[in-house]
Every structure is written in C-alpha cells, then in structure tokens.
N, C-alpha and C positions, 0 to 999 in steps of 0.2 A: 473651800478644798487649802491644801499649802502648794506648795511651791515644787516641790518632787510629786504629785499627784502631778501634778495639774503638763507639770512635763512629759513624766510618764506617758500620761496619753494622748499627748499631746505624738510624743514618741511613734507611740501605736499610730496612731491617725496615718503618722507621716507614710509609719509602714505601709500600712496597709496602700494605703493608698499608689506608691512605687510601684506596688505588687498588682493592683488593680492596673496603672499605665502601663506596664511591662506585657502582663497580659494580652491587654490593651492591643502592641503593638510588636508581636509574637500572631496573634491571630490576622490584626494586622496584613500583617508578610506572605502569612498562609494564603489567606483570602486570592489574595495581588499576583504569588504567583501561581494558583489552578487560573484563576481568570484569565494570567499572560497564557496556560499550556490551553486555551480553554479556544481564548482565542488566534493560536496556531496552528489547530486542531483547524477551525470553523475556514481560517486564510489557504491553508490545504486542498481545505473539501472547497475551496469556488475555485482553487488555482484550477481543479481534475476537472470541474464541470466542462471549460475552455475545450479542455482534452474531449474529449466526448461528442464535442459539436466539432474540431477540425476530424477526431475519427467515423463521424456522420458525416460530412461533407465529402470523404471520399471514398464511403459504403456507394455514395447514391453518385460518384462524377465518377464513368467510365475515364475521360481523359485523365483522371489523375493517377493508375497505376503509374506507369515510370516512373511522379513522383513517388509512388509509397515504394512502389518496392526499390527505387533509387539506393532509398536509406538502406536498406539490408544488403542490397544488394555481392558487399563482400563479408556476410554471414550468412548467404540459401543462396541453397536448391533448390530452384523448384522440379516439384517433377512434372515431366511433360503432357501425362497422364492431369493434371490439375492445367486450364487452364489457366493466364494471367491472370481474368479478373476476377475469376472465382479465389484464385490465391490471394489478389488482393486487397477483396473482400477480405478472406477469415480472418488475414492478415490482423485487417481494421475492428477487426468487431472483437477477434481476442483480446488489443490492447487496450481494447473498452473493458473485456470483461475482468481482465487482470487486476483493468485499475477500480473496481468494480469489489472485487476481490479485495485490497490493498485500502478503498476509503473502507469497506465492512471494519475489516481487517485492526488496523488505526479508530475507527472511531468505537468500537464496542471492548480493545484490548482482547483481542481472544489466542492469545497468546495468551492469555491467566483465565477466561472465559467460559474457554471451548469449549469444556465440560456441564456450559449452565441451560439447560433446554434450553429457556428463553435463543442463541444462537446453532442449538442442535439444529434447525433448519438449514442453515446457512452454509455450516459447515458440509453439511451433508452432499448441499448443491456447487463446492467448490470441489471435493472429489466425483462427485458424478463427470463435473464439465474437464476438469484433473486427468480423467480416467479415458479418455477423448483422443484417440491417434493425434488425430489434427488441431485440436488446443493445446496438450502439450509438445511438440514440437513446434508451434508455435512461443509456446513460453521461453523456448531456448534459444531464444530470435529476440522475445522481447525483454526476457528477463535484464535486464542493466540500464532497463530504462528505470525500476522500483529501488526503492531504498534494502540495506544490509538485512534493514532488518525482515521484516516483507520474507527476503528473500528466502535465510532464514528459514522463516515461519511454511514459505510454501515448502520447498525442498523437505522439509521437516514431517510434515501434516498429508502430502499426497506426495505419496510415494512412490506412485506410477509415473510422475514426470522424469522418474531417471531416464526413460528412456529417447527423455526428446533431448537429453545431456548439452550443453557446450561440451566440448573438446577445450582442455586448459590449453592448451598450444597455440591453436588456431581460433578460439574461439567463435569459430563458423558449426551450425549445431550439425545434427545430424541428419541425410537428405535422405528421404521417404525410401523408400523401399525401388526401386529401380531404376532412384534418379540419374538420369545424366549431369555431365558439368554444369554450365552456371545457371542465371538466368533462364527459364527458357520463353520466346519468342513471340 
C-alpha cells in the first residue's frame, strides 16, 4: 500500500470516527434531556401526592374548616343553604379532583393526545366533573393554584367552566344563586 492510499484510508477512518462520536454525543444529549424532563414530571407528581394528603386531612377533620375556608376568605361567598362543613369538604375534594386532572394532563400530554382512544375515558370523566355546578364553581376559586398551561387547557376543553369563572377585577367567584354576603358561619 502506498502512502497516498494510507493517507486516504486514515482520513476516511478518522472522519467516520468523528461522525460516530458526534452522533453519540447528540444521542446522549437528547437522552439526557428526555430523562431530565421525565424526572421533572416525576418530581411534580410526587409533590402533588403531599397536596392530596393535606386535602384528605381537611376533609376528615371538621375542626379545620376555618383554616380551609380562611385561605379563600377574599375569594368566595358561601350560600347560606350550604353548611360550612359541607362547603369546606367540597372545596378540598374539588382541589384533589383538579390536581388529578392536572396530573393526568401533564403525564399524558392531553393537549396533544386528547383524541386518542386511550385517553377518551379521562376526558369524559373531566368533562362530567366540570359540567357539575358545584365543581365548576370551585374551579373559579382554585384555578389560580394550577399552571397556566393547565388552566388554559381546562378552560378551552370544558366550556361549562365559564359559568363559574372569576370576575377579572375582583378575583372572586360568582356566588351561588341567592348567596348573601361573605362567609356564612
């Protein structure tokens, strides 16, 4: 083998090695980004588990009604036809429902996958929930606890939410029909 052929072969091997290493670096970078995104989702979901435990404690402890309702004192009106204990439990339960909705939305990217058969049950369940007056009213109180993307998704996909929307200027929910004044105790 002459020197020119050896140089050409060496150059080809070198270039192939550079391309292979570059490809490996790109693949590793993409894999790392994907793994970090999955870890972020996992971390988010593990935090929401603690939120659910707090809400369950509120539901199971009547003495926490004042604490629970105090968080929303400037945002809500309670219909005198609903006792404070029931309203507090509904609020906590709806918070857990909305958190489940956000978890499913995030985990399964329902904005992109909403028409897939696999996710149709989730979408029907969430639509049923949001078509319930008590739930849609609680959404107007709790929506600010969730991500902007999720809020946009809920308000785009579940039109019946509009009945319980917040008034922009005050940030207060529309009171249930016939509801007087502030928190009734």
